[in-house]
C-alpha positions, 0 to 999 in steps of 0.5 A: 340964098345958097347956090344950087349946082346944076348938072353938066350936059356931059353928066346928063348924057352919061345918065341917058346912056346908062338908062338906054343900056338898062332899057336895052337889057330889059330893065325898064324900071331901073332905066326910069329910076335912073333917068329921074336923077337927071334934072327935069328941064325947068320949062317942063317942070313948070308945065307939069306943075300947072297941068298935073299938080304939085303933089304929083310932080313931087311924087314923080321923083324927078330931080327938080334942082334946075327948076328950083335954081331958075324959079326960086326955092319956093316955086312949088308953093307959089 
């Protein structure tokens, strides 16, 4: 199975800071799009999947790489 790279804390912080700057500048849509490029924490992805469903989780556009790394490539279909 291929190794999935996770994003470093510094990379996540840089995204959050850029998103905050976009929000401050009044670009809420841009901030929302940008923040979704950071991986959703696996525990939140699991809760989202259980409460809202797989289809909505996929449609949300969140980066699910860390959930895939933790739960396996087929975790959405389990």
